[in-house]
SEPAVO-748055 format. One record per residue: x, y, z of N, C-alpha, C, O in turn; residue in one letter. Coordinates in steps of 0.02 Angstrom, whole numbers, padded with zeros to 5 digits, always signed. Layout:
// SEPAVO-748055
XYZXYZXYZXYZA
...
//
This chain:
// SEPAVO-748055
+00043-00060+00000+00000+00000+00000+00044+00062+00000+00094+00065+00036Q
+00026+00111-00040+00064+00173-00043+00019+00231-00028-00042+00226-00031I
+00050+00286-00013+00012+00348-00002+00031+00394-00059+00082+00428-00055C
-00010+00396-00111+00009+00430-00172+00021+00504-00161+00066+00533-00191C
-00020+00535-00120-00011+00606-00108+00030+00618-00044+00041+00675-00024S
+00052+00564-00014+00093+00568+00047+00058+00605+00102+00091+00631+00147A
-00007+00607+00099-00043+00649+00147-00100+00613+00180-00095+00593+00238V
-00154+00604+00145-00215+00586+00179-00255+00530+00146-00301+00503+00177H
-00238+00511+00086-00276+00459+00053-00228+00402+00034-00185+00410-00009I
-00236+00345+00066-00196+00288+00048-00224+00256-00015-00285+00247-00021S
-00180+00238-00061-00202+00208-00123-00163+00143-00133-00105+00137-00113K
-00196+00095-00165-00164+00032-00180-00131+00035-00248-00154+00069-00294L
-00076-00001-00254-00041-00005-00318-00064-00069-00354-00058-00124-00326Q
-00089-00062-00414-00107-00119-00455-00043-00148-00485+00005-00112-00497H
-00042-00214-00497+00019-00244-00526+00040-00213-00592+00099-00216-00610P
-00007-00184-00629+00012-00153-00693+00040-00083-00686+00055-00050-00736D
+00048-00060-00624+00079+00005-00612+00030+00062-00603+00051+00118-00586G
-00034+00050-00613-00083+00102-00601-00098+00107-00526-00078+00064-00486T
-00134+00159-00508-00152+00171-00438-00227+00157-00430-00267+00174-00474V
-00245+00126-00375-00315+00110-00361-00339+00154-00304-00314+00150-00248L
-00388+00196-00319-00419+00238-00267-00488+00211-00251-00532+00208-00294K
-00497+00191-00189-00561+00161-00170-00617+00211-00177-00611+00269-00156Q
-00672+00189-00207-00730+00232-00216-00760+00250-00149-00773+00206-00108L
-00770+00315-00138-00799+00338-00075-00874+00321-00072-00904+00308-00123Q
-00903+00322-00012-00975+00309-00006-01015+00361-00044-00991+00417-00056P
-01076+00345-00064-01120+00393-00098-01134+00453-00053-01138+00446+00008P
-01141+00513-00082-01141+00524-00155-01072+00541-00183-01065+00550-00243P
-01022+00544-00140-00956+00568-00162-00924+00521-00213-00900+00543-00265R
-00923+00456-00197-00890+00409-00242-00922+00406-00311-00886+00414-00360G
-00987+00395-00315-01019+00395-00381-01011+00461-00419-01006+00461-00480P
-01009+00517-00382-01000+00581-00416-00931+00586-00447-00923+00611-00503R
-00880+00563-00411-00812+00564-00439-00806+00517-00498-00775+00533-00548E
-00836+00458-00492-00835+00411-00548-00870+00440-00609-00845+00434-00665Q
-00926+00473-00598-00962+00504-00653-00920+00558-00687-00922+00566-00748E
-00883+00596-00646-00840+00649-00673-00787+00619-00720-00778+00642-00776F
-00753+00567-00696-00701+00535-00737-00732+00505-00800-00703+00512-00855Y
-00789+00472-00793-00822+00442-00851-00840+00494-00904-00833+00482-00964N
-00862+00552-00881-00882+00606-00927-00821+00634-00964-00822+00643-01024K
-00768+00647-00926-00708+00677-00956-00674+00629-01004-00650+00649-01057V
-00673+00564-00986-00637+00515-01026-00683+00473-01070-00663+00419-01094Y
-00743+00497-01082-00788+00462-01127-00757+00459-01197-00736+00510-01224D
-00755+00399-01225-00724+00391-01291-00760+00431-01345-00731+00446-01397S
-00823+00447-01334-00862+00486-01383-00861+00561-01368-00894+00600-01402D
-00823+00580-01318-00821+00651-01299-00792+00694-01355-00739+00679-01382C
-00828+00747-01372-00802+00794-01423-00803+00866-01397-00795+00913-01436C
-00812+00873-01331-00812+00939-01300-00739+00961-01291-00701+00930-01254D
-00720+01015-01324-00650+01037-01323-00627+01055-01252-00569+01046-01235S
-00673+01080-01211-00656+01098-01142-00636+01036-01103-00585+01036-01069I
-00675+00983-01109-00660+00921-01073-00600+00885-01103-00561+00854-01066L
-00592+00889-01167-00534+00857-01199-00469+00889-01175-00420+00854-01164L
-00470+00955-01168-00410+00988-01142-00399+00973-01068-00342+00968-01045E
-00454+00965-01032-00449+00951-00960-00410+00886-00947-00377+00880-00896L
-00415+00839-00993-00379+00776-00985-00305+00786-00974-00272+00747-00939R
-00278+00838-01004-00206+00852-00998-00186+00865-00926-00127+00855-00907E
-00233+00887-00885-00216+00908-00817-00238+00858-00764-00232+00871-00704Y
-00264+00800-00785-00286+00748-00738-00242+00687-00745-00207+00679-00795L
-00243+00643-00694-00213+00577-00704-00255+00540-00757-00315+00549-00760P
-00222+00499-00797-00260+00459-00845-00307+00412-00807-00290+00387-00753K
-00364+00399-00836-00417+00359-00805-00427+00294-00845-00436+00296-00905Y
-00426+00238-00809-00433+00173-00841-00494+00134-00817-00496+00073-00819F
-00545+00171-00796-00608+00138-00777-00609+00117-00704-00570+00141-00663G
-00655+00073-00689-00666+00049-00621-00642-00023-00616-00648-00062-00663V
-00614-00041-00558-00586-00108-00548-00609-00135-00480-00616-00097-00432W
-00620-00200-00478-00637-00233-00415-00594-00295-00408-00583-00330-00457S
-00569-00309-00347-00529-00370-00337-00573-00432-00342-00631-00430-00320P
-00548-00486-00370-00588-00547-00377-00614-00573-00311-00668-00602-00308P
-00577-00561-00258-00597-00586-00192-00649-00542-00158-00680-00563-00109T
-00659-00481-00183-00708-00435-00153-00741-00394-00208-00726-00335-00216A
-00785-00426-00247-00814-00393-00306-00855-00331-00289-00869-00291-00333P
-00876-00323-00227-00915-00265-00208-00873-00204-00191-00898-00149-00184N
-00807-00214-00184-00761-00159-00171-00741-00128-00237-00710-00160-00279D
-00759-00065-00246-00746-00031-00310-00688+00018-00304-00682+00054-00255M
-00646+00018-00354-00588+00062-00356-00584+00099-00422-00598+00070-00475Y
-00565+00163-00419-00549+00200-00480-00478+00180-00499-00432+00181-00457L
-00467+00163-00562-00401+00143-00586-00370+00203-00621-00393+00225-00674K
-00318+00230-00591-00289+00293-00614-00214+00287-00628-00181+00242-00601L
-00190+00331-00669-00118+00336-00683-00081+00353-00618-00102+00396-00580E
-00024+00320-00607+00019+00337-00551+00067+00391-00575+00117+00378-00609D
+00051+00453-00557+00091+00510-00581+00162+00508-00555+00207+00538-00585V
+00174+00473-00500+00241+00471-00469+00285+00417-00498+00345+00414-00481T
+00258+00374-00540+00293+00313-00558+00360+00325-00594+00408+00288-00584R
+00363+00376-00636+00423+00387-00676+00480+00419-00636+00536+00426-00661K
+00466+00439-00574+00516+00473-00533+00555+00423-00490+00526+00375-00465F
+00619+00435-00482+00660+00392-00439+00654+00413-00366+00648+00370-00322K
+00656+00477-00354+00649+00504-00286+00594+00557-00287+00609+00617-00284K
+00531+00536-00293+00477+00585-00301+00465+00628-00239+00457+00602-00184P
+00464+00692-00249+00443+00739-00197+00371+00758-00213+00356+00778-00269C
+00326+00750-00165+00254+00754-00177+00221+00803-00130+00235+00804-00070I
+00177+00845-00157+00138+00891-00116+00066+00892-00140+00053+00893-00200M
+00020+00893-00092-00052+00896-00107-00077+00963-00081-00072+00979-00022D
-00105+01003-00127-00129+01070-00109-00203+01076-00129-00220+01072-00188V
-00246+01085-00080-00317+01095-00094-00327+01166-00120-00301+01214-00091K
-00365+01173-00174-00372+01237-00208-00444+01263-00202-00491+01224-00205I
-00450+01328-00193-00516+01361-00191-00528+01398-00125-00493+01387-00076G
-00576+01441-00127-00592+01480-00067-00639+01443-00020-00647+01461+00038Q
-00672+01390-00047-00718+01351-00006-00701+01277-00013-00691+01253-00069K
-00697+01242+00043-00684+01170+00040-00748+01131+00051-00746+01071+00065S
-00805+01165+00044-00871+01132+00049-00911+01151-00014-00902+01205-00042Y
-00955+01105-00035-00992+01118-00096-01058+01154-00082-01077+01161-00024D
-01094+01176-00134-01155+01215-00124-01211+01178-00087-01257+01208-00062P
-01205+01112-00085-01258+01072-00054-01240+01050+00017-01275+01009+00047Y
-01185+01076+00043-01163+01057+00110-01211+01084+00163-01240+01138+00154A
-01219+01046+00216-01262+01068+00271-01226+01122+00311-01166+01132+00304S
-01264+01157+00352-01234+01210+00394-01181+01180+00439-01129+01211+00453A
-01194+01120+00463-01146+01086+00507-01081+01071+00469-01027+01080+00495E
-01088+01047+00407-01030+01031+00367-00990+01094+00351-00929+01093+00353K
-01025+01148+00335-00991+01211+00320-00951+01235+00381-00893+01254+00374I
-00982+01233+00439-00947+01254+00500-00886+01210+00513-00834+01234+00534Q
-00894+01146+00501-00839+01099+00512-00780+01115+00467-00723+01117+00489Q
-00794+01127+00403-00741+01141+00355-00708+01209+00368-00647+01215+00364Q
-00748+01259+00383-00720+01326+00397-00676+01325+00458-00624+01357+00460V
-00697+01289+00509-00658+01286+00572-00591+01251+00562-00544+01264+00599S
-00588+01206+00513-00525+01171+00500-00471+01219+00476-00413+01213+00495K
-00490+01266+00435-00442+01315+00408-00478+01380+00391-00498+01391+00334Y
-00486+01424+00441-00524+01486+00431-00494+01531+00377-00529+01574+00349P
-00429+01522+00360-00396+01566+00312-00406+01543+00240-00381+01575+00193L
-00443+01489+00230-00452+01462+00163-00480+01514+00115-00457+01519+00058M
-00529+01551+00136-00561+01601+00093-00513+01657+00074-00516+01683+00019E
-00469+01675+00121-00423+01730+00108-00362+01707+00067-00341+01741+00020E
-00334+01649+00085-00274+01625+00051-00292+01589-00014-00256+01595-00063I
-00346+01552-00014-00369+01519-00075-00340+01450-00087-00356+01419-00137G
-00298+01427-00043-00272+01358-00048-00248+01335+00020-00237+01375+00065F
-00241+01270+00026-00220+01239+00089-00172+01182+00074-00190+01136+00036L
-00113+01184+00103-00065+01129+00095-00089+01070+00138-00088+01074+00200V
-00110+01016+00105-00134+00958+00143-00077+00914+00167-00087+00873+00212L
-00019+00922+00137+00038+00882+00159+00092+00880+00106+00081+00900+00049G
+00150+00855+00125+00205+00850+00077+00253+00796+00099+00256+00776+00157M
+00291+00773+00050+00343+00723+00061+00403+00745+00019+00400+00746-00042R
+00457+00764+00053+00514+00794+00020+00577+00752+00029+00594+00732+00085V
+00611+00738-00025+00673+00699-00022+00731+00746-00003+00741+00798-00035Y
+00769+00726+00048+00827+00764+00070+00890+00727+00048+00902+00671+00069H
+00929+00760+00006+00988+00728-00021+01042+00716+00031+01081+00669+00026V
+01044+00760+00081+01098+00754+00131+01093+00690+00171+01143+00659+00188C
+01031+00669+00184+01021+00610+00226+00993+00551+00187+00982+00497+00215T
+00981+00561+00122+00950+00509+00080+00886+00482+00113+00875+00422+00118D
+00845+00530+00135+00783+00511+00170+00729+00562+00153+00742+00615+00124S
+00667+00545+00172+00610+00589+00159+00587+00623+00222+00586+00593+00276Y
+00568+00686+00214+00534+00722+00268+00461+00729+00248+00445+00748+00192E
+00416+00714+00294+00344+00719+00279+00311+00770+00325+00330+00778+00383T
+00260+00802+00298+00219+00848+00337+00146+00831+00322+00128+00818+00264Q
+00104+00830+00373+00033+00813+00362-00010+00876+00359+00016+00932+00356N
-00075+00866+00359-00121+00922+00351-00118+00972+00409-00136+01030+00401Q
-00096+00950+00467-00090+00996+00524-00037+01049+00510-00041+01106+00533H
+00015+01029+00473+00067+01076+00453+00037+01132+00410+00049+01191+00422Y
-00002+01112+00360-00033+01162+00316-00081+01208+00352-00084+01268+00338G
-00120+01180+00398-00169+01220+00435-00136+01269+00484-00167+01316+00507R
-00073+01256+00500-00037+01301+00545-00009+01362+00509+00014+01410+00540S
-00011+01361+00442+00018+01416+00403-00029+01476+00402-00090+01469+00393L
+00000+01535+00410-00038+01597+00409-00021+01635+00345+00020+01613+00305T
-00053+01692+00336-00038+01733+00278+00035+01754+00276+00065+01761+00223K
+00064+01762+00336+00134+01784+00341+00183+01726+00331+00239+01737+00309E
+00162+01665+00346+00209+01609+00344+00197+01561+00286+00235+01513+00277T
+00145+01573+00246+00128+01524+00194+00182+01519+00141+00193+01465+00113V
+00217+01574+00126+00271+01572+00077+00326+01525+00099+00348+01481+00061K
+00349+01533+00161+00401+01489+00187+00375+01418+00193+00413+01370+00184D
+00311+01412+00210+00282+01345+00216+00282+01307+00151+00295+01247+00150G
+00266+01342+00097+00266+01310+00031+00338+01298+00006+00352+01247-00025V
+00382+01346+00019+00451+01339-00005+00486+01279+00026+00534+01253-00003S
+00463+01258+00084+00492+01198+00116+00488+01138+00070+00532+01094+00071K
+00435+01135+00030+00427+01079-00016+00482+01078-00069+00500+01024-00094F
+00508+01136-00087+00557+01140-00140+00629+01143-00114+00676+01154-00152F
+00637+01132-00049+00704+01133-00020+00726+01062-00004+00693+01026+00034H
+00781+01041-00034+00802+00971-00028+00851+00958+00029+00885+00907+00031N
+00853+01004+00077+00899+00997+00133+00967+01027+00120+01007+01035+00166G
+00979+01043+00057+01043+01073+00039+01033+01140+00004+01070+01187+00015Y
+00983+01144-00038+00970+01206-00074+00898+01208-00098+00862+01158-00097C
+00878+01267-00121+00811+01277-00147+00809+01258-00220+00849+01282-00260L
+00762+01214-00239+00756+01192-00308+00714+01242-00348+00655+01231-00361R
+00745+01297-00366+00709+01349-00402+00687+01326-00471+00638+01351-00498K
+00722+01278-00500+00701+01252-00564+00633+01218-00558+00591+01224-00603D
+00622+01182-00503+00558+01148-00492+00503+01199-00478+00445+01189-00498A
+00520+01253-00443+00471+01306-00429+00448+01337-00495+00388+01345-00507V
+00496+01355-00537+00480+01388-00600+00439+01342-00645+00391+01364-00677A
+00457+01278-00648+00419+01231-00689+00348+01222-00662+00301+01213-00701A
+00341+01223-00596+00274+01216-00565+00230+01276-00584+00171+01267-00599S
+00259+01335-00582+00220+01395-00601+00194+01388-00672+00136+01404-00686I
+00237+01365-00716+00217+01358-00787+00159+01309-00793+00112+01322-00831Q
+00161+01255-00756+00106+01205-00759+00041+01234-00731-00012+01224-00759K
+00046+01270-00675-00014+01299-00645-00045+01351-00691-00106+01356-00696I
-00003+01389-00725-00028+01440-00770-00070+01409-00826-00119+01439-00848E
-00051+01350-00849-00090+01315-00899-00159+01296-00872-00210+01304-00906K
-00160+01271-00810-00224+01252-00779-00267+01315-00768-00328+01313-00779I
-00236+01370-00747-00272+01433-00737-00303+01456-00803-00360+01479-00805L
-00266+01449-00857-00291+01470-00922-00353+01428-00940-00401+01455-00968E
-00352+01364-00924-00411+01321-00937-00471+01345-00897-00526+01351-00924W
-00460+01359-00833-00515+01381-00790-00545+01447-00813-00605+01457-00809F
-00503+01492-00837-00527+01557-00859-00567+01552-00923-00602+01599-00942E
-00562+01495-00957-00598+01488-01020-00657+01440-01018-00686+01424-01069G
-00675+01417-00957-00731+01370-00953-00783+01393-00902-00766+01423-00850Q
-00846+01379-00916-00901+01399-00872-00950+01342-00862-01010+01353-00853E
-00926+01281-00865-00972+01224-00859-00961+01181-00797-01003+01139-00781Q
-00905+01190-00762-00891+01150-00702-00864+01193-00646-00824+01239-00658L
-00885+01179-00585-00857+01210-00525-00828+01155-00481-00859+01103-00472N
-00769+01168-00454-00732+01118-00415-00728+01140-00342-00708+01196-00327F
-00746+01095-00297-00741+01108-00225-00701+01051-00193-00707+00993-00212Y
-00660+01069-00144-00620+01020-00106-00578+00977-00154-00566+00918-00141A
-00557+01006-00209-00514+00973-00257-00442+00997-00248-00431+01052-00223S
-00395+00956-00268-00325+00972-00254-00282+00973-00316-00301+00947-00369S
-00223+01003-00309-00169+00995-00357-00117+00950-00326-00097+00960-00269L
-00095+00901-00364-00041+00856-00342+00023+00878-00377+00027+00876-00439L
+00073+00897-00338+00138+00918-00365+00188+00860-00356+00191+00829-00303F
+00225+00846-00408+00278+00796-00404+00339+00822-00442+00333+00845-00499V
+00398+00819-00409+00459+00834-00446+00513+00784-00425+00509+00752-00373Y
+00564+00779-00467+00617+00731-00455+00666+00757-00402+00696+00809-00411E
+00672+00720-00348+00716+00740-00294+00789+00731-00310+00832+00769-00287G
+00804+00681-00350+00873+00670-00373+00880+00702-00441+00831+00714-00476S
+00941+00716-00460+00952+00749-00525+00957+00696-00579+01005+00659-00582C
+00907+00694-00621+00906+00644-00674+00931+00673-00739+00964+00725-00740Q
+00914+00640-00792+00941+00659-00858+00908+00723-00883+00864+00722-00925A
+00931+00778-00856+00905+00843-00877+00962+00884-00905+01021+00872-00890T
+00945+00933-00944+00994+00979-00969+00981+01047-00938+00926+01075-00944T
+01030+01074-00905+01022+01138-00871+01072+01187-00900+01132+01173-00902V
+01047+01242-00924+01091+01294-00951+01086+01355-00906+01032+01384-00897R
+01141+01374-00878+01142+01433-00836+01176+01490-00873+01232+01482-00898L
+01142+01546-00877+01172+01605-00908+01159+01664-00862+01125+01658-00811S
+01187+01720-00880+01179+01780-00841+01205+01772-00770+01177+01802-00723D
+01257+01733-00761+01289+01729-00696+01357+01763-00703+01404+01732-00727V
+01360+01824-00683+01421+01863-00693+01475+01841-00645+01466+01842-00584T
+01532+01820-00672+01585+01791-00631+01612+01842-00582+01619+01828-00522L
+01627+01902-00607+01660+01950-00563+01612+01975-00509+01632+01984-00452A
+01549+01986-00529+01502+02015-00482+01474+01962-00434+01470+01974-00374E
+01455+01903-00461+01424+01852-00419+01476+01807-00386+01461+01774-00336K
+01537+01807-00413+01591+01766-00386+01570+01693-00383+01585+01657-00335R
+01534+01671-00435+01516+01601-00439+01578+01559-00446+01584+01506-00414V
+01625+01581-00487+01690+01550-00493+01742+01607-00493+01726+01663-00513M
+01803+01593-00470+01854+01645-00470+01869+01669-00540+01865+01631-00588P
+01886+01733-00545+01905+01760-00610+01967+01724-00634+02011+01705-00595K
+01970+01714-00699+02027+01680-00726+02021+01605-00726+02069+01570-00742G
+01962+01580-00708+01953+01507-00706+01962+01478-00776+01995+01427-00785L
+01931+01511-00825+01936+01487-00893+01951+01547-00938+01924+01601-00928L
+01993+01537-00987+02004+01590-01036+01947+01592-01085+01911+01542-01091S
+01937+01647-01119+01880+01655-01162+01874+01600-01214+01920+01588-01253G
+01816+01568-01214+01804+01516-01263+01830+01447-01245+01813+01398-01278G
+01871+01443-01192+01898+01378-01173+01844+01334-01143+01794+01359-01115D
+01853+01269-01149+01805+01221-01122+01843+01170-01080+01893+01141-01101I
+01818+01161-01019+01844+01106-00978+01794+01049-00982+01735+01058-00970L
+01819+00990-01000+01773+00934-01007+01804+00873-00971+01860+00854-00984E
+01765+00844-00925+01788+00787-00887+01735+00734-00884+01675+00750-00885Y
+01755+00673-00879+01708+00619-00870+01706+00598-00796+01758+00589-00765N
+01644+00592-00769+01633+00565-00702+01659+00608-00645+01654+00588-00588N
+01686+00666-00659+01709+00710-00606+01698+00782-00626+01697+00799-00685N
+01690+00824-00575+01692+00896-00586+01760+00919-00560+01777+00906-00502I
+01798+00954-00601+01861+00981-00577+01856+01057-00572+01840+01090-00621H
+01868+01083-00513+01866+01155-00502+01936+01179-00491+01970+01157-00444V
+01960+01225-00533+02028+01251-00527+02024+01322-00501+01993+01366-00533I
+02053+01334-00446+02048+01398-00413+02118+01428-00405+02160+01401-00368N
+02131+01483-00439+02195+01517-00432+02197+01557-00367+02155+01600-00357S
+02244+01543-00325+02250+01579-00262+02322+01602-00254+02365+01586-00295T
+02335+01640-00201+02402+01665-00189+02450+01607-00176+02509+01612-00192E
+02425+01554-00150+02468+01497-00134+02475+01448-00192+02505+01395-00185N
+02447+01467-00250+02451+01422-00307+02384+01394-00324+02332+01419-00302G
+02385+01344-00364+02322+01315-00388+02298+01259-00341+02337+01217-00318K
+02234+01262-00327+02202+01209-00288+02155+01173-00334+02111+01204-00365I
+02162+01109-00338+02117+01071-00381+02075+01025-00338+02102+00986-00298E
+02010+01029-00346+01966+00986-00307+01924+00944-00354+01894+00969-00401A
+01923+00880-00340+01883+00835-00380+01821+00816-00341+01826+00791-00285S
+01765+00829-00370+01702+00820-00334+01658+00771-00372+01643+00781-00431V
+01637+00718-00338+01586+00672-00363+01609+00625-00417+01632+00646-00470S
+01602+00561-00404+01617+00510-00454+01553+00484-00486+01556+00446-00534K
+01496+00505-00460+01434+00477-00484+01407+00509-00547+01360+00483-00577G
+01435+00565-00569+01408+00600-00627+01438+00573-00690+01499+00562-00694L
+01396+00561-00739+01419+00528-00800+01422+00576-00859+01397+00632-00856S
+01453+00551-00913+01462+00589-00974+01507+00650-00963+01566+00641-00951K
+01481+00710-00968+01526+00766-00959+01492+00829-00934+01431+00837-00939F
+01533+00871-00906+01511+00937-00884+01555+00987-00921+01617+00985-00916Y
+01525+01030-00958+01563+01080-00995+01551+01148-00965+01494+01171-00959A
+01605+01181-00948+01601+01249-00922+01635+01295-00972+01693+01283-00991L
+01601+01345-00995+01635+01391-01039+01614+01463-01025+01557+01477-01007H
+01662+01506-01036+01653+01577-01021+01647+01613-01088+01686+01600-01134K
+01600+01659-01093+01592+01694-01156+01579+01768-01143+01550+01788-01093K
+01602+01808-01190+01590+01880-01184+01518+01895-01202+01491+01864-01248A
+01487+01940-01168+01417+01956-01180+01408+02028-01203+01381+02042-01256Y
+01432+02073-01162+01431+02143-01181+01480+02179-01136+01508+02150-01090S
+01491+02243-01149+01538+02281-01109+01513+02287-01037+01552+02298-00991K
+01448+02278-01028+01420+02286-00961+01429+02222-00921+01420+02222-00860R
+01446+02167-00954+01455+02104-00919+01528+02083-00925+01555+02079-00980H
+01558+02069-00868+01629+02051-00868+01640+01983-00900+01691+01971-00932H
+01593+01939-00892+01600+01871-00918+01544+01830-00888+01522+01843-00832G
+01522+01781-00925+01464+01745-00901+01477+01670-00906+01513+01646-00949Q
+01446+01635-00859+01459+01564-00853+01400+01525-00880+01342+01537-00861L
+01414+01478-00922+01361+01434-00947+01378+01363-00925+01432+01337-00941S
+01333+01333-00889+01345+01265-00865+01297+01218-00899+01237+01229-00899L
+01324+01166-00929+01281+01118-00963+01291+01050-00931+01347+01024-00929K
+01237+01022-00907+01240+00956-00876+01199+00909-00920+01139+00919-00929V
+01232+00859-00948+01196+00816-00995+01203+00743-00976+01253+00722-00946E
+01152+00706-00994+01153+00633-00991+01175+00605-00924+01220+00563-00921N
+01145+00629-00871+01160+00601-00806+01130+00532-00802+01072+00522-00820L
+01168+00485-00777+01141+00418-00770+01118+00409-00698+01074+00447-00676E
+01145+00361-00662+01121+00348-00594+01149+00399-00545+01128+00402-00487Q
+01197+00440-00568+01226+00489-00523+01177+00540-00500+01127+00554-00533G
+01190+00569-00443+01143+00615-00412+01178+00680-00397+01217+00684-00350N
+01164+00731-00438+01199+00795-00428+01186+00822-00359+01232+00845-00325V
+01123+00819-00337+01106+00850-00273+01141+00813-00217+01167+00844-00171W
+01142+00747-00220+01174+00709-00167+01250+00718-00171+01284+00726-00120K
+01275+00717-00234+01347+00726-00242+01369+00793-00216+01424+00800-00188S
+01326+00843-00226+01346+00910-00207+01351+00919-00132+01378+00968-00107S
+01323+00871-00095+01330+00876-00022+01402+00864-00001+01421+00880+00055T
+01441+00836-00047+01511+00824-00032+01551+00888-00035+01608+00891-00012C
+01521+00940-00065+01558+01002-00074+01557+01041-00008+01511+01081+00004I
+01605+01030+00033+01609+01063+00097+01678+01093+00106+01720+01090+00061T
+01688+01123+00163+01754+01154+00176+01810+01103+00172+01867+01121+00158Q
+01795+01039+00183+01846+00989+00182+01869+00975+00110+01924+00949+00100E
+01827+00992+00062+01843+00976-00007+01865+01037-00047+01908+01031-00091H
+01836+01094-00032+01851+01154-00071+01868+01212-00025+01845+01215+00032L
+01908+01257-00050+01928+01315-00011+01896+01378-00040+01874+01379-00097N
+01895+01430+00000+01875+01495-00024+01801+01501-00041+01759+01466-00012G
+01787+01546-00087+01718+01563-00103+01684+01513-00149+01624+01519-00162N
+01721+01464-00173+01691+01416-00219+01637+01376-00185+01586+01359-00216V
+01646+01362-00121+01600+01318-00085+01528+01343-00087+01484+01307-00112I
+01513+01402-00061+01443+01424-00062+01418+01437-00132+01358+01436-00144P
+01463+01450-00179+01440+01468-00246+01420+01408-00288+01377+01414-00331Q
+01451+01351-00276+01431+01291-00314+01358+01275-00301+01324+01248-00345L
+01334+01291-00241+01263+01281-00227+01221+01321-00276+01170+01297-00299E
+01242+01382-00291+01205+01423-00337+01206+01393-00407+01156+01394-00443K
+01265+01367-00427+01271+01338-00493+01224+01280-00502+01190+01275-00554V
+01221+01235-00453+01182+01174-00461+01109+01181-00443+01068+01145-00471F
+01093+01225-00396+01025+01224-00369+00984+01286-00386+00925+01280-00401C
+01015+01344-00384+00975+01405-00392+00971+01423-00466+01002+01472-00488H
+00934+01384-00503+00926+01395-00574+00883+01457-00585+00833+01466-00551V
+00901+01500-00633+00861+01560-00645+00789+01543-00661+00773+01490-00686P
+00745+01591-00644+00673+01579-00652+00652+01567-00724+00603+01533-00737A
+00691+01595-00772+00670+01587-00841+00683+01517-00868+00659+01500-00922E
+00721+01477-00832+00734+01409-00854+00678+01365-00829+00684+01333-00776I
+00622+01363-00865+00563+01329-00840+00559+01256-00863+00523+01216-00833K
+00595+01239-00916+00588+01173-00943+00639+01124-00914+00640+01066-00933E
+00681+01148-00869+00738+01107-00847+00718+01054-00797+00751+01002-00791S
+00664+01065-00759+00647+01019-00706+00594+00969-00728+00549+00986-00767A
+00601+00909-00703+00551+00857-00716+00496+00864-00664+00504+00842-00607N
+00441+00896-00683+00388+00914-00636+00320+00894-00664+00308+00902-00724V
+00277+00869-00621+00207+00856-00638+00162+00896-00591+00174+00898-00531E
+00111+00927-00619+00058+00958-00578-00008+00934-00607-00025+00951-00664V
-00045+00895-00568-00108+00866-00592-00164+00882-00543-00154+00885-00483R
-00223+00891-00571-00283+00900-00530-00307+00831-00507-00309+00784-00546M
-00326+00826-00443-00351+00764-00414-00410+00778-00368-00423+00836-00350I
-00445+00726-00348-00500+00728-00299-00561+00766-00327-00564+00827-00324D
-00608+00728-00354-00665+00759-00389-00732+00736-00362-00780+00728-00399F
-00736+00725-00296-00799+00704-00266-00848+00762-00258-00906+00751-00242A
-00824+00823-00270-00866+00882-00262-00861+00927-00322-00845+00987-00316H
-00873+00899-00381-00873+00937-00443-00946+00941-00467-00981+00891-00471V
-00967+01002-00484-01038+01013-00502-01044+01053-00566-01002+01095-00582F
-01098+01039-00604-01111+01079-00664-01123+01152-00645-01147+01167-00591P
-01104+01197-00691-01111+01268-00677-01120+01305-00742-01108+01278-00796S
-01141+01368-00737-01144+01411-00797-01104+01475-00786-01113+01524-00822N
-01060+01473-00736-01017+01531-00722-00945+01507-00711-00933+01447-00699T
-00898+01553-00715-00829+01535-00701-00820+01515-00628-00856+01538-00584R
-00773+01471-00617-00758+01448-00549-00710+01498-00516-00650+01487-00513D
-00739+01553-00492-00698+01608-00466-00659+01588-00403-00603+01613-00393E
-00686+01545-00362-00650+01523-00302-00587+01484-00319-00535+01495-00288G
-00591+01440-00369-00533+01401-00390-00482+01446-00424-00421+01441-00413Y
-00508+01491-00466-00463+01539-00501-00426+01582-00450-00366+01594-00458I
-00461+01605-00400-00430+01646-00347-00373+01607-00314-00318+01634-00303Y
-00386+01544-00298-00335+01503-00266-00274+01491-00309-00217+01495-00286G
-00286+01478-00373-00230+01468-00420-00187+01530-00425-00125+01527-00424L
-00220+01588-00431-00182+01650-00438-00141+01664-00375-00083+01686-00379K
-00170+01652-00317-00133+01663-00255-00074+01616-00249-00021+01636-00226N
-00084+01554-00269-00030+01505-00265+00026+01524-00312+00085+01518-00295L
+00009+01547-00372+00060+01570-00420+00098+01629-00390+00160+01632-00396I
+00063+01675-00357+00096+01732-00326+00146+01710-00273+00202+01736-00270T
+00125+01663-00231+00169+01637-00179+00231+01605-00209+00287+01617-00186V
+00222+01564-00260+00278+01530-00292+00324+01581-00327+00385+01573-00325L
+00295+01632-00357+00336+01683-00389+00377+01722-00338+00434+01740-00351Q
+00347+01734-00279+00385+01767-00226+00443+01725-00202+00496+01751-00185N
+00433+01660-00200+00487+01614-00182+00545+01620-00232+00603+01621-00212I
+00527+01625-00295+00579+01634-00347+00614+01700-00341+00676+01704-00344L
+00575+01753-00333+00603+01820-00333+00649+01832-00273+00694+01873-00276D
+00636+01795-00219+00678+01805-00159+00733+01754-00154+00772+01755-00107N
//
């Protein structure tokens, strides 16, 4: 048994790799099943619903175990399956976590759980974050999210993108891009309203086969690497190691960091304009089982001297906000037991998405 959202709903893993979500009691379970059936109807020709499929887990119908034919499960895509070290966060979206048909008692119950829902527009239900330093996961449950205030919600969300060593700004930027697509869909549809529905965030905790290009890192100003590291146009290329050459008064210090990285790392310096002294472009290609984030934990005072130590963190982790395609990130809508037909825009969900984007953008900007 696994906890797909690492928070509150345990799901079973089917042998074929899909996830089984047990159907909730009526009316919630049948309503969610009806929603999936409608969106994934093979005869569907509604462009709004066809686009919505892009933002949901794939749906493979209903399944029952042979030993308990009355137990019904939704058979869904396991969004985490392709990740080696999946970092997962479940965020409930909208200003109301109760639907229009909720009783007064139910409304009071939901409001009392998180009174700030209407103001903030989303609630972190929990997270599971891979920490490279300890090769372990840190988890937070729904009580963590409910403890967040307007003043602390930014730090509370940023915790999900911190791997114990540095902030994964590439994952933040990629998440914003995904949410913006979902927001665009909501702003263009007036047929469905979503209550108590969530966004499931997943990103790769280890550094997999991605290509990261860093530009606009001024050597002299940012001191990412010492001046004179590379002459103009020169390329340093090594297999399975990063070699950092630092010219100091005492001579050259060479530090070899990480044997787990494969193929090559090319560092080259290029002239940009008179206003820029020199800029560093880092290209990381074809990483195999090696783990940049874990390997980078080896970069300590014992391995490197001078200003190189804190700056390598910037090179590997603090990817500029404009590099949105570099991170392996999934953002999917989940939990549809409270989806209802409508003839107006879902302003509560839109409000929540916009606020969440603002919080994530602030994390990037700071």
